[in-house]
C-alpha positions in Angstrom: 36.5 91.2 -153.9 37.3 88.4 -151.3 33.2 88.5 -149.8 32.6 88.2 -153.8 34.5 85.3 -154.3 33.2 83.2 -151.1 29.5 83.9 -152.4 30.2 83.7 -156.4 31.7 80.1 -154.4 28.7 79.2 -152.0 26.6 79.8 -155.4 28.2 77.3 -157.5 27.9 74.7 -154.7 24.3 75.6 -154.4 23.9 75.2 -158.6 26.0 71.7 -158.2 23.4 70.2 -155.2 20.7 71.5 -157.0 21.1 70.0 -160.5 20.5 66.3 -158.9 18.4 64.3 -160.5 14.4 64.9 -159.7 14.0 61.5 -158.9 16.2 61.3 -156.1 13.9 63.2 -153.3 16.6 62.7 -150.9 18.9 65.4 -152.9 18.8 69.1 -151.3 19.5 72.8 -152.5 22.6 74.8 -150.4 20.7 78.4 -150.1 22.5 81.2 -148.9 21.2 84.0 -147.0 22.7 87.7 -146.9 24.2 86.8 -143.8 26.6 84.2 -145.8 25.2 81.2 -143.4 24.3 78.4 -145.6 21.2 76.1 -144.7 19.6 73.1 -146.6 16.6 72.7 -148.2 15.2 69.2 -148.7 12.7 68.6 -151.7 10.6 66.8 -149.0 8.5 69.7 -146.9 11.0 69.7 -143.8 15.6 69.7 -143.9 17.6 67.2 -146.4 18.7 63.9 -145.7 21.4 62.8 -144.3 23.0 59.9 -144.7 25.0 57.3 -142.3 24.8 60.5 -140.1 26.9 58.9 -137.3 29.0 57.7 -139.9 29.6 53.8 -138.8 25.9 52.7 -140.1 26.2 53.3 -143.6 22.3 52.0 -144.5 20.4 54.6 -141.7 19.7 58.3 -142.9 18.1 61.1 -140.7 15.2 64.2 -142.9 16.7 66.6 -141.1 13.9 68.8 -139.4 14.1 71.6 -140.8 13.6 73.7 -137.8 10.7 72.7 -137.1 9.0 70.9 -134.4 8.1 67.4 -135.4 5.9 64.9 -133.2 3.7 61.5 -133.9 6.1 60.5 -136.8 6.0 56.5 -138.4 8.3 55.9 -140.6 7.6 52.6 -143.1 10.4 51.6 -145.5 9.4 49.5 -148.1 10.4 46.2 -149.0 12.3 45.6 -152.8 9.9 44.4 -155.0 7.0 42.3 -154.3 8.1 39.6 -151.8 9.7 42.0 -150.0 9.4 42.8 -146.5 8.3 46.2 -145.2 9.9 48.3 -142.2 7.7 50.2 -140.1 7.8 52.1 -136.6 7.3 54.9 -134.7 9.4 57.3 -133.9 8.9 59.1 -130.6 9.1 63.0 -130.0 12.6 62.7 -128.1 14.0 60.6 -131.0 13.1 62.7 -133.4 15.0 65.5 -130.9 17.9 63.7 -130.4 18.6 62.7 -133.8 17.3 66.2 -135.4 14.9 65.0 -137.2 12.9 61.5 -138.6 15.6 58.1 -138.4 15.8 56.3 -141.4 16.7 52.5 -140.7 16.4 49.3 -142.7 17.3 50.4 -146.0 18.2 48.0 -148.9 22.1 48.5 -150.0 23.0 49.5 -153.3 19.1 50.5 -154.3 16.5 53.5 -154.3 14.9 53.3 -151.5 11.1 54.2 -150.9 10.4 56.2 -147.9 7.1 56.7 -146.6 6.9 59.5 -144.2 3.9 60.9 -142.1 4.4 63.2 -138.8 2.7 67.0 -137.4 5.1 69.5 -137.9 5.0 73.2 -136.2 7.3 76.1 -135.8 7.8 76.0 -131.9 6.5 79.8 -131.2 3.6 79.0 -132.5 2.4 76.3 -129.7 1.3 72.4 -131.4 -1.9 73.9 -132.0 -1.3 74.3 -135.3 0.5 71.5 -136.2 0.0 70.0 -139.7 -0.4 67.0 -140.5 1.8 65.5 -143.3 2.0 62.7 -145.9 5.3 61.8 -147.9 7.4 60.1 -149.8 11.1 60.3 -150.4 13.3 57.8 -152.9 16.1 57.6 -150.8 19.4 55.6 -152.9 22.1 53.5 -150.2 25.3 52.7 -151.3 26.6 49.2 -151.5 28.0 47.3 -149.0 31.8 48.1 -148.1 34.0 46.0 -146.1 37.8 45.7 -146.0 38.0 42.0 -146.8 41.7 40.1 -147.0 42.0 40.1 -150.7 41.6 36.6 -150.5 39.1 33.0 -150.8 36.3 35.6 -150.2 33.5 36.0 -153.2 31.2 38.7 -151.7 31.8 41.2 -149.2 29.1 39.6 -147.2 27.5 36.4 -147.0 25.0 35.4 -149.3 21.6 34.7 -147.6 19.7 31.6 -149.1 16.2 30.7 -148.0 15.7 27.0 -147.8 12.4 27.4 -145.7 10.4 30.1 -146.1 9.4 32.0 -142.8 6.3 31.3 -141.0 3.7 34.2 -140.5 4.6 34.0 -136.5 8.7 34.9 -137.3 8.5 37.1 -140.6 9.2 40.4 -139.1 12.1 38.9 -136.7 15.4 41.0 -137.9 18.6 39.0 -136.8 22.1 40.6 -136.7 24.9 38.2 -137.6 28.1 38.0 -136.3 31.2 37.2 -138.6 35.0 37.5 -138.6 38.0 36.4 -141.0 41.4 35.4 -139.6 43.6 36.5 -142.3 44.5 40.2 -142.3 47.8 41.8 -143.0 47.6 45.0 -140.4 46.3 41.8 -137.4 48.6 40.3 -134.8 51.1 43.9 -134.6 51.0 43.0 -131.1 51.5 40.5 -128.4 51.5 40.3 -124.3 54.5 40.2 -123.0 54.4 42.1 -119.8 55.1 39.2 -118.7 53.4 36.5 -120.7 50.3 35.3 -121.8 47.2 36.2 -122.9 45.1 36.1 -125.8 45.6 39.3 -128.0 46.6 37.5 -131.2 42.8 37.7 -131.6 42.4 40.9 -133.8 40.4 40.0 -137.4 38.2 41.8 -139.5 34.8 41.9 -138.0 31.4 41.7 -140.5 28.3 42.4 -138.8 24.9 43.3 -140.3 21.2 42.5 -139.8 19.2 40.1 -142.5 15.1 40.4 -142.8 13.6 36.7 -143.1 14.0 37.1 -146.5 17.5 36.9 -145.9 18.0 40.5 -147.4 20.5 43.1 -145.8 18.9 46.2 -144.2 21.9 47.3 -141.8 25.3 46.2 -141.5 28.0 48.1 -139.0 30.9 49.6 -140.9 33.3 48.4 -138.2 36.5 49.9 -140.2 35.4 53.2 -138.6 36.1 51.4 -135.2 39.0 49.3 -135.2 42.2 50.8 -135.5 45.2 47.7 -135.7 47.6 50.5 -134.5 45.7 51.4 -130.8 46.1 48.1 -128.0 42.4 50.1 -127.1 41.3 49.7 -130.5 42.3 45.7 -131.5 40.1 42.8 -131.3 36.8 40.9 -133.0 33.8 43.1 -132.2 31.9 39.6 -130.0 29.3 39.4 -127.6 26.2 41.8 -129.0 23.8 41.9 -126.6 20.6 44.3 -127.1 19.9 45.7 -123.5 16.4 46.8 -122.1 16.6 50.0 -123.8 17.0 49.1 -127.5 20.8 49.8 -127.7 24.1 47.1 -128.9 26.5 46.1 -126.4 29.6 44.8 -127.6 33.1 44.5 -126.9 36.5 44.4 -128.4 39.2 42.9 -126.8 40.3 45.7 -124.3 37.1 47.8 -124.7 33.2 47.6 -124.5 31.1 50.3 -126.4 27.1 50.8 -126.5 25.9 52.1 -129.5 22.3 52.7 -131.2 20.9 51.5 -134.5 21.4 54.8 -135.9 24.8 54.7 -135.7 25.5 57.0 -132.2 27.7 56.1 -129.6 26.2 55.9 -126.2 30.2 54.9 -124.4 33.0 53.2 -125.5 35.6 52.2 -122.9 37.9 50.7 -121.6 38.0 47.3 -119.4 39.0 48.0 -115.7 42.5 47.9 -115.7 42.1 44.7 -113.3 41.1 42.7 -116.5 42.2 41.9 -120.5 41.1 40.0 -123.4 37.7 40.6 -123.6 36.4 38.2 -126.2 32.6 35.9 -126.6 30.3 37.3 -124.2 28.8 40.1 -122.7 25.3 40.7 -121.9 23.3 42.9 -119.6 21.8 41.4 -116.7 17.7 41.9 -115.5 19.5 44.1 -112.3 20.9 46.5 -115.0 24.5 45.5 -114.5 26.9 43.8 -117.3 28.4 40.5 -117.1 31.4 40.9 -119.5 34.1 37.4 -119.9 37.7 38.5 -119.9 40.8 37.4 -118.0 43.0 38.5 -115.6 45.6 41.0 -116.6 48.1 39.9 -113.4 47.3 36.9 -111.9 49.7 35.4 -108.7 50.1 31.5 -109.1 50.7 29.4 -106.7 53.7 29.2 -108.1 54.9 32.2 -107.4 54.6 33.1 -111.2 53.0 35.9 -112.7 50.7 35.5 -115.9 48.0 37.0 -118.0 45.6 34.6 -117.7 43.0 33.5 -120.5 39.3 33.8 -121.2 38.8 32.1 -117.0 37.3 34.9 -115.5 33.9 36.7 -115.2 33.6 40.3 -114.2 30.7 42.1 -113.6 30.0 46.2 -113.9 27.9 48.7 -113.2 26.6 51.0 -115.7 29.3 53.6 -115.0 31.7 51.0 -115.5 32.3 50.1 -112.0 32.7 46.8 -110.9 30.7 45.0 -108.8 32.1 41.8 -108.5 34.0 38.8 -110.1 34.5 35.3 -110.1 38.2 34.4 -111.0 37.3 30.7 -112.0 40.7 29.3 -111.9 40.2 29.9 -108.0 37.1 28.4 -108.4 36.9 24.9 -110.7 39.9 22.8 -111.5 42.3 24.0 -113.9 44.4 21.0 -114.2 41.2 18.7 -115.1 42.4 17.4 -118.9 40.4 14.8 -119.4 38.2 16.7 -122.1 41.7 18.3 -123.4 43.0 15.4 -124.2 40.2 14.4 -126.8 39.7 17.9 -128.8 40.8 18.2 -132.2 43.8 20.5 -132.1 42.8 21.7 -136.0 39.6 23.6 -134.4 40.0 25.3 -131.1 37.3 28.0 -131.2 39.0 30.6 -133.8 42.7 29.1 -133.8 42.0 27.5 -137.1 45.9 25.1 -138.2 45.0 22.9 -140.7 48.2 21.0 -140.2 46.7 20.2 -136.7 43.7 18.4 -137.7 42.7 15.2 -136.1 45.9 15.7 -133.5 44.3 16.0 -130.1 47.5 16.8 -127.2 48.4 14.3 -124.9 48.6 15.0 -121.6 52.7 15.5 -121.1 52.1 18.5 -124.1 49.3 19.7 -121.7 51.1 20.0 -118.8 54.5 20.6 -120.0 56.0 23.5 -116.9 58.1 24.9 -120.7 54.7 24.5 -122.7 53.9 28.4 -124.5 52.3 30.3 -122.5 48.6 32.0 -123.7 46.0 31.0 -125.6 47.5 27.5 -126.5 45.4 24.5 -125.0 47.0 23.5 -121.4 46.5 23.2 -118.0 46.9 25.9 -115.1 46.4 29.7 -114.8 48.1 31.4 -118.0 46.8 28.8 -120.4 43.6 28.4 -121.9 42.1 25.3 -119.8 39.0 27.1 -120.0 38.2 28.9 -122.7 34.6 30.0 -121.6 32.3 31.4 -124.3 29.3 32.7 -122.8 28.3 34.1 -118.9 24.3 34.1 -118.6 23.0 35.6 -115.5 20.2 33.7 -113.5 18.6 35.9 -111.8 16.1 33.2 -109.5 19.1 32.6 -107.2 21.5 35.4 -108.2 24.3 33.6 -110.0 25.7 32.5 -113.4 25.6 29.7 -115.4 28.9 29.7 -118.0 29.8 27.7 -120.4 33.6 26.4 -120.6 34.0 24.7 -124.0 37.5 23.2 -122.7 36.1 21.3 -120.3 32.7 20.7 -121.9 30.8 21.7 -118.9 28.0 24.1 -118.2 28.6 25.5 -114.7 26.3 27.3 -112.1 28.3 29.8 -109.8 26.4 31.6 -106.9 27.7 34.7 -105.8 29.3 33.6 -102.9 31.5 31.3 -105.7 30.6 28.0 -104.9 29.7 26.2 -107.6 26.2 25.1 -107.4 26.0 22.4 -110.3 28.0 20.7 -113.5 26.0 20.1 -116.7 28.8 17.4 -118.2 30.5 14.0 -118.0 31.1 13.3 -114.7 35.0 11.9 -116.2 37.4 13.6 -114.4 35.8 15.5 -111.2 36.8 15.6 -108.1 36.8 16.3 -104.0 33.5 18.4 -103.4 33.1 19.6 -107.2 32.7 15.5 -108.4 29.5 15.7 -105.7 28.3 18.5 -108.0 27.9 17.4 -111.2 24.0 16.4 -112.1 22.1 12.8 -112.4 21.0 12.1 -116.1 17.4 10.7 -115.9 14.9 10.0 -118.1 10.9 11.5 -118.8 10.0 8.8 -115.7 12.5 10.0 -113.5 15.1 6.4 -113.8 18.3 7.4 -113.8 20.2 6.8 -117.3 23.1 4.9 -117.7 26.0 6.3 -119.0 28.9 3.2 -118.8 31.6 3.6 -116.4 33.4 6.2 -117.0 29.9 8.7 -117.5 30.8 9.9 -120.7 29.4 7.5 -123.0 24.8 8.1 -122.7 22.7 6.5 -124.3 22.3 9.2 -127.0 26.4 9.0 -128.0 26.0 7.4 -130.9 22.4 6.2 -131.0 20.5 8.4 -134.6 17.6 8.5 -133.1 17.8 10.6 -130.3 18.4 9.6 -126.3 20.2 11.8 -123.6 24.1 13.3 -124.2 26.2 16.2 -122.6 27.6 18.7 -124.3 31.1 18.7 -126.0 33.4 22.3 -126.4 29.5 23.4 -126.4 28.8 27.4 -126.7 25.8 29.3 -125.7 24.3 28.0 -122.7 21.5 30.2 -121.3 18.4 30.0 -118.9 15.0 30.2 -119.8 13.1 31.4 -117.5 9.9 32.0 -119.5 9.6 27.6 -119.6 11.8 27.6 -115.8 9.1 26.5 -112.9 11.0 27.0 -109.1 13.5 24.5 -108.6 13.5 23.2 -112.4 15.6 25.1 -114.4 15.1 24.9 -118.3 18.8 25.2 -120.1 19.5 25.9 -124.1 22.8 24.9 -125.6 24.9 24.4 -129.0 26.3 21.2 -128.5 29.1 21.3 -131.0 30.2 17.8 -130.1 34.0 17.9 -130.8 35.5 15.3 -128.4 32.2 13.6 -127.6 32.1 10.9 -125.4 36.2 12.0 -124.4 37.0 10.7 -127.6 37.6 11.5 -131.9 35.6 9.3 -133.4 37.2 7.0 -136.4 36.0 9.2 -139.2 35.9 12.5 -139.4 32.5 12.5 -141.1 30.9 10.5 -138.1 31.1 13.8 -136.2 27.6 15.9 -135.7 26.3 19.0 -133.6 22.8 19.4 -131.8 20.7 22.2 -130.5 19.7 21.0 -127.1 17.4 22.3 -123.8 17.8 20.6 -120.4 15.7 20.5 -117.7 17.5 20.8 -114.4 15.9 19.5 -111.2 18.0 22.1 -108.7 16.9 20.7 -106.0 17.9 16.0 -106.5 20.8 17.5 -108.6 19.0 15.8 -111.7 19.4 16.7 -115.7 16.7 15.4 -117.9 17.1 16.0 -121.8 14.1 17.2 -123.2 14.5 18.7 -126.8 17.4 18.1 -129.7 17.9 19.2 -132.9 21.1 18.9 -135.4 21.9 14.8 -135.0 19.3 14.3 -138.1 21.2 16.6 -140.4 25.1 15.3 -139.3 28.2 15.8 -140.7 27.2 18.4 -143.1 25.2 20.5 -139.9 28.4 20.0 -137.7 30.3 23.3 -136.7 33.1 22.2 -134.6 33.0 25.7 -133.0 31.6 29.0 -132.5 27.4 28.7 -132.5 24.0 29.8 -131.0 21.1 28.1 -129.3 18.4 30.7 -127.9 15.1 30.7 -127.0 12.8 33.5 -128.6 10.3 34.3 -126.0 8.4 37.5 -128.5 7.7 34.7 -130.8 7.7 31.5 -128.6 10.7 29.9 -130.9 14.1 28.0 -130.4 16.4 29.8 -132.7 20.1 28.1 -133.6 22.6 29.1 -135.7 25.6 26.7 -137.3 27.9 29.0 -137.4 30.9 27.0 -139.2 28.7 24.1 -140.2 31.6 22.9 -144.0 34.6 23.9 -141.3 34.4 20.2 -139.8 37.3 18.4 -142.1 39.7 21.4 -141.9 42.0 20.0 -144.0 40.0 19.6 -147.0 38.7 23.2 -146.4 42.5 24.6 -145.9 42.9 22.8 -149.8 39.5 24.7 -150.9 37.7 21.8 -151.7 35.0 22.7 -148.8 32.9 25.5 -148.0 31.9 27.4 -145.1 27.6 27.0 -145.2 26.2 28.2 -142.0 22.1 27.7 -140.7 19.9 29.7 -139.1 16.6 28.4 -138.2 13.4 29.0 -136.0 11.4 26.1 -134.9 8.6 26.3 -133.1 9.1 25.9 -128.9 9.9 22.0 -128.2 9.2 21.0 -131.9 11.6 20.5 -134.7 8.8 22.4 -136.4 10.6 25.0 -139.0 9.3 28.0 -139.2 12.6 29.2 -140.7 16.1 28.1 -142.4 18.3 30.2 -144.2 21.8 29.0 -145.2 24.6 31.2 -146.3 27.1 31.0 -148.9 29.7 32.5 -150.9 31.5 33.7 -147.7 35.0 32.6 -146.9 33.9 34.2 -143.3 33.9 32.3 -140.3 30.1 32.5 -138.5 30.7 32.9 -134.9 27.2 33.9 -133.9 23.1 35.2 -134.8 20.9 37.8 -132.6 17.5 37.9 -132.7 17.4 42.2 -132.4 14.1 44.6 -132.5 16.1 47.6 -133.4 12.6 49.5 -133.1 12.9 49.7 -129.5 15.7 52.4 -129.7 13.0 54.8 -131.4 10.6 54.5 -128.7 
C-alpha cells in the first residue's frame, strides 16, 4: 500500500509537469522507472532546463546533458525585438562537464527568451566517433528582477537605462557590470565595533549588482539577498570592489569577507579577511602576479599615544590565491595621517557614502579635526583610528612592483614601492612636509614648461578655466595605471576627479562644482606630471558626482570608460527634499578624444551609484 501511494504521488507529479504549455520548451516531464527513481527529460534532444542553477543568478540556466557527453557547444541568446543584441558564445567541453550541461547566460528578465544551441552529443560508452551533430531552439522564460529594497524613494527594482548616444560598432558588444547601493535599510547597522573602538562597519547597505548590454537592457543580476545576512557579522556589508579575474570569474568583497564566483553564480570561494584586518570596502583586484590587493583597515593598531584602535580605510593587504598574507601597506606609518588641509575644505554633506543633508555646505574646523575627544571610527579626522585617508582604490604597477593608491581625504594619488617608500605624489603640494614634500610631482605643459599653480600650489590654471587646463584631482576615485599607453619612464594613469574641495576651498555657490574624468602622463625620472585628456568640466553641475564613480581605459576597444555615478547628488539638501534625482551617466570615448562611442543615463532609481565595470562573461565558459 505504501509503495502504491508513493508511485501514485510520483505519477501525479509527472502529469502536472507534462501539461505545461507546449510553447515553453524549457518544460520537463518526470519519468518514473521500475526502481522508483526519477529522471527529467526535457522537450529538446537532451535534458531538462534548470533555472538559476546555483541560486544567486536568476537570469541563468543550464540545459542538462541528459546523460550524454557534449562537445563543440555554441549558444546564442537572441536579442529582444528588432534592435536587441544577440549574446553568442562557445562553451568548452570542460565547462559543460562542470555545469552538467549547456550553460545559458544573458537572458532578459520577465521575458520568453529564444535560445539557439548547437552541439555534438554521444553516449560515452560508444565513443566520440558516433557523435551526432545537433541544432535546436529553446524558449525559456526568465523571471523579473527581484530585490529587497527599502520601501521608500525607489521607483523600480533597478535603475532604468536610457540610451542618449547609441553604441558605436566598436563597443556594440560590450557588457557593463553596474554596482549601486541603497542607504536606507531597516535591518542594517545592527553591529558596531566596541572592542575597543573604531572601524567602519556601519556601511551595511542593500547592494544592487547587474549587467547591461549597450542597449541598456538587463542581461544578468546577482541576487545579493542570498549572500547577505544582516544577523551574521561575516555576511554583512556592501558588495563592492568588483573585478574580473584572468580566469573570467568575478571577485568582490563584503566588509569582513571577500568572494569569488563565476558568471553562472557558482561559488569558487568565500573567505573571511585575515584576522589582522577588518572592514573591506571599495577596491579589490587581481594583480598581474596572480595575487589579490584589498583595501581594508587594521583590526588592532597601537597609536604612539598608547591607545589601541581599529583604523579606517588606510591599509592595503596583498593575499595569495590561498588567502595567505603576502604583504601589507600601513598607510598611517607611510604617509602623514595628520595632514588636514584637504579635510578642512571638504563638504561634510557627502563624505563618500556617508550622505548627511544636515551637514551639507559645512566644513570642519581644525579644532574639530584634531579634537582628541572626537568619536573614533568613520568620521573625518586626523590620526589613525579616524577617516584621515579614505583610500578608494589600490592599483598594481607591474613595471616596478609598486601600488598606486587614491586617497580621497588627502585629494592625492600616491605611488608606493614594495619597500614602503613613497615614489611620487600626484596632488596639491599644500600641507606635505619633510621627505613627502619632495615627492610631489611638478605640473608641466605640453612643452615641458612648469605650470604656475599659485602660491599655495592648489589653484592651477584649469581650476576655473571652462576650456580646460591643468588641475589636480580633488576627492578623486579610481586612479589606475594604463600599461598599454605607458612607455618606459612615462607612466599614464586615469582617474575620476570628483571635484569637491577643488582648490582647497568650497565655491560660493554649490552649482559651481564639477567633476572630470582625467588622464595624466607622469615622467617618473623628472618627477613631472602632464595632463593629457579630460572630460566633464563642460557638462557642469548636472554631471557633478560628489562621491564614488570611475574612469578606466578599456584595451579591447581602445576606449576610455567613464561612469559619473552620483550625478544629481551635488545639492544634497535638495536631494533630501526630493527636489532632485540621481541620474548617473555611463560613457565610452574613443581613446584620447571626446568622440562619444556610447552614452547611457540611468533614471528612476533612488539608489546610490558606485561603480561600473566592463566585463566579458564568456571568458568563464572557455
